[in-house]
N, C-alpha and C positions, 0 to 999 in steps of 0.2 A: 410438408404442405399437404392439407387434406383435400378431400374430393371437391369441396365447394369453395375453396379459397378464391379470393378474388383474383382475377386475370388482368395483367396489365394491357393485354393487346386485344381484349374482346369482351363484349357485353355477355351476360349470362345467356345460356342457350334459349332462344325462343323469345327473349325479351325484345319488345319493340324498340326501335331506334328512338332517341330522344327527339321530342318534338320541341318547337320553339316555345319559350314561355309566353303564355297568352292567358285570357281571362279563364279558361277551363282549367288552368293549373293554380290559380289563386285561391288562398284560403277562404273558407266560409267561417265566420265567427258569431256565435250567438250565446246570450244568456237570457232566459225567459221563464216566466211562470205559466205560459200560454202553451197548452198542449198542442193546439192548431199550428202555432208558429214553429213549435219543435219539430213536428212531424213534417212540415213543409220544408224547413231548412235541412234536416236530416235526409230528406229525399234525394238531394243532389248527390250524396255519397253513399246512401245505403239503399238496398232493395226494398220494395213496398212491404210494409209491416203494419200490423195492427198493435196499437200502443194504449194500455189502459193503466192509469195511475193506481197505485194501492194505498195512497194515503190522501187525506182530504185537501191537502195543499201540494200542488205539483210545482217542481223546480227542475230546471235542467239547463246545462251549458254544453256547448260543443265547439270543436274546431275541425274543420275537414278540408280536404284537399284531394283533387284528382291527379294521381300520380302517373308516370309513364306506364307503369305496369298494373295499376289498379286504383282503388278508392281507399283512402286513409281518413279515419275520423277518431278524434279523442272525445269521449263522452262522459258526462257525470250527470247524474239525475237522482231524484228521490225515487223510492221503490216503484217498480212498474212491472206489469206483465205484458211481454211482447209475443205475438203469435204471427209466425209465418204460415198461413193457411194453404191448404192444397191449391186453391185458386190463385193466391199470391205467388206461391213457388212455381206455378206454371209460367209465370212472366219470365223466369229464367229458362231460356230455350235450351240451353246446353247443360250437360252433366258434369262440366269441368271447371266450374266456377266455386272457389272456396273461400272461406273466411278465416283468418287467424285472429284469435282474441287473446289480449294480454289483460289479466285482471290486476288492476292497480290498487283498487281499495274495495272494501265491501265484498259481497258475495253474489253468486248467481247460481240458479239450478237450470240446467239446460236438458231438455227432452227432444230426442230425434230418433225416429224409428223405435226400436226396442231399447235404447240406452238412455239412461238418466245419469248425468254427472253434476257434481256440484264443485264450483271453482271458488277459491278464495284468493286473497291477494298473494302475489308471487307465483301465480299458476297461469297456464295458458291452454287453449284448445284450438282444434281445427274442426270445422264443419262444412258441409256441403250445402250451398244456397238453393240448389234445385230440389232439395228434399224439405218438406214442412218440418217445422219445429216449434217449440214453446220454450219461452225463457221467463223465469222469475227472478228479479233482482232484490237484494236485500242490503239494508244499512246505507252507508255513504258509498254508493255505486259509482265506480269510475274504472273506465277501460279504455285501451287503445285497440282498434279493429282495422284490419286490412283485408279488403276483398281482392282476389287475384283471379284472372282467367288464366288457366293453365293448359288450355287446349293445345298449344303449340310447344309444350314442355312436358312430354310424357314421363320422363324420369322423375320430375318433381311431382307431378300428378299422382304417380304410384306412391310416393312418400306420403303425400297428403292424404291419400285414400286410406293407407294403412294406419295412419295416426289419428284418423278422425274419430270423435267420439271418445277420447281418452283425456284425462286429467294429465297435464304435462308440466312438471315443475321447471321453473327457470334454471339455467346454468349461466355461465359467463357468456357463452355465444348468444343466447336468447337476451340476456341483459344488454348486451352490445347492440344487438338488432333493435331492441326497444329504444334505446338512446338515439340511435341513427335515424329510426323512423320519426320519433317526436321532434327531431330537429327539422324535418321537412315542413311541420307546421309553422315554423318560425323563419326559415331560409329559403322559402319556396322559389324566389326569383334569383337565387345565387346560381352561377353557372355549374357549381360543383354538386347540385343537387342530384342529378341523375347518377353520379358516381357513388354518392352516400346511399342512395336508394339500392343501387346494385349491390354494395357491400352488405347492406342489411338483409337482403334476401338471401345471399350466399350464406350468411351466418345462420339464418333460420333454417335453411334446407341442410346444412351441415348438421345442425343439432337433430333434425328429424332423422337423418341417414345414420348418426351414431345411435340413436335410440333404437332404430330398427335392428341394427347390428347386435346391440345388447339384448333386445327381445327375442332374437333368434335362439339365443342361448338360455334366456331366463324367463321366457314367457310361461305363465302357469299351464300345466297339463293336466288332464282330468284324472290321471291315476299315476301312481308311482311307477308302475311297469312302462308306461309311455314316457315318462321322464327319463328312465333308464335306456329306452329305445332311442329317444333322441340323442342322448348322450353318445351312445354307441355309434350312431350314424355320423355325428359330427366329428367323432375321433377318427372315423375311417372313411371320410368322403374321398380321400385321394385313392381309395382301393376300388377299382372298377369291378371287382368280383363281389362286392358287398351285396347280399340279397337277403330276401325275407327269411330265408333259411338260417342265416346268421343271427338274426334278431331272435328267432325262436329258440335257438341254442343257448344264446347269452341270457335269455329271460327263463330258461328251463320250461319251455312251453312246447306243446305240439303245434305243427302248422295251423291246424283247425282252431286251436285256443288262441293263438295269435291273431288270426283274422277275427275271430269272435271279439277279442279285446278292442281291436280298432273299430269294429262295426258297433260295439256296445256304446261307444263314445262318439259315434257319428263322425268318425275321421274317415279320410281316404284310406284305401287299402295299403298295406305295407310297401309295396313296390313303388307306389305313387307317393307315399310319405317320404321314401328315400330320395326320389327323383325331385320332389319339391324342395327339399332341404338343399340338394346339390345346385338346383337353379337359384335359390335364394342366396346362397354364398357366392355364386358366380355374379349375380346381379350386383351384390354389395362390393365384390372385388373389382368389377369393371367401373364402378363410381370412385373407387379409392385411388388417389393420386399416387400412392406407392407403387401400384401395378401398371402405370401408364406406359412403361417401357416393355411390358410383357405382352406378347402376342395374345390375341383372344383364343387361339388354339392352345397356347400354353395354359391359360387360365382354365380352359375347359378340362384339359388333360389333368390339371392339378386338382381338379374336383370331381374326378372319377368318370368323366365322359370319354368315350374312346373314339368318337366319330364327330369331327367338326361340323360337317354338314347337318347331322342329326341334332346336334346340340344347337345350332343356329335356328333350326326349324321349330324345335320345342320351346326355345327361348322366346321366339316371336309369338307363338301360340300363347304363351303365358303372360308376356308383358306387352305385346302390341307393337313392338319395335324389334329390330334385329340387334345383336350385340354390336355390329359395326355402327349402326345409327345411334345407339346409346353412347358409345364411345366418342363419336364425332361431335355430339352436343356438349362434350366436356371441353371442346376447344383444342387448339394446337399444343403440342408438347413444348414446354419451355425448356431453352438450352442453357 
C-alpha cells in the first residue's frame, strides 16, 4: 500500500467532513456562444479571470460543481486568452489555493512567474491561484480543472508547490483520478460521491509524491560534477560522517574548488546540500506507508542524522510542521 492509498477508516488529512447535498453541490451546466454568459456561469467555480476570444466566433460549454474539497469544472471552448491579473489574483487572500489541470484535448500555453509551459492532451499541471498568470488556448480546447484549498494539508501543499509550473504526463493513477473526478459531474447527489472524491485526491497526490521521489534522483543538475556529487550523497545518506571533504575527494577537487563549483551555479554550500538531500529523503520516507511501523528516530538515523531533537527542529524549519505532525496526518496504522 502506498503513502496515499485510500483509508477505510478516515478521510484524507485536513479534508473537510462531507456536507449534506444541497444547491451548493449541484452541477452547473452551460453551452453558449455568449462570452458574457460563459464568464458569469464559470464564476461560480473559477476565480475571477479576464477572458478574450481569439477567433471571430466564440463558443464554450462547461459543467461545474462545488465539491467538499474544492471546485471542479470541465470546460471546452474555442481558442481564448485568459489572464489572472495582479488585481484579480489579489482576490485570493491566501497562498495555499492551487489548481490541478488535466488537458483533455487541444493545447494551452501557460505563463506564471518566470516559467512558461505548453500542455497537450494527456498532460496535467499544477499552479497557484494567488500568483498572476496568462493562459493561451489552442485548437479544440478541453480541460478538467480542480481548485483546492490546501491550507490544512501542509504535506499535500508541499507536493503541490514542488510540482507547480511543470508539465506532468498522465500515468495510471492520474488517469484513475481523472475518471473519478469526472464522475462527480454526473453523480453529484449519490451518497458515494464524497468517497469517490477522497479516492481521486489520494491518487493525485500519490502521483505527485512518486514524481518527487523520482526527481530527487533524476532532476537536471547544472554540471556533471554536481550530478556526481548528488549521486555520492544519496549513496551515503546513512553515513553520519559524510562531509564536504568527502565530496571534494571523490570529485578530485580542493575544498575551495568544491565551494566555487556550488557558488558558480548558485546552489547552497555543500554542507547544506547534503543536509537538504537528507531532509528530502526523510520527508518522502515519512510519507511512505512501507515505513509506517518504523519510528521517526529510526528514519532519522537511517538517513544520517544522529540527534532526534536536532532532526525534528530542522525538519520543522524546512517544512513548516514536525515529523510527528506529518506522520499523524497519514492516519492510524492499519492492523
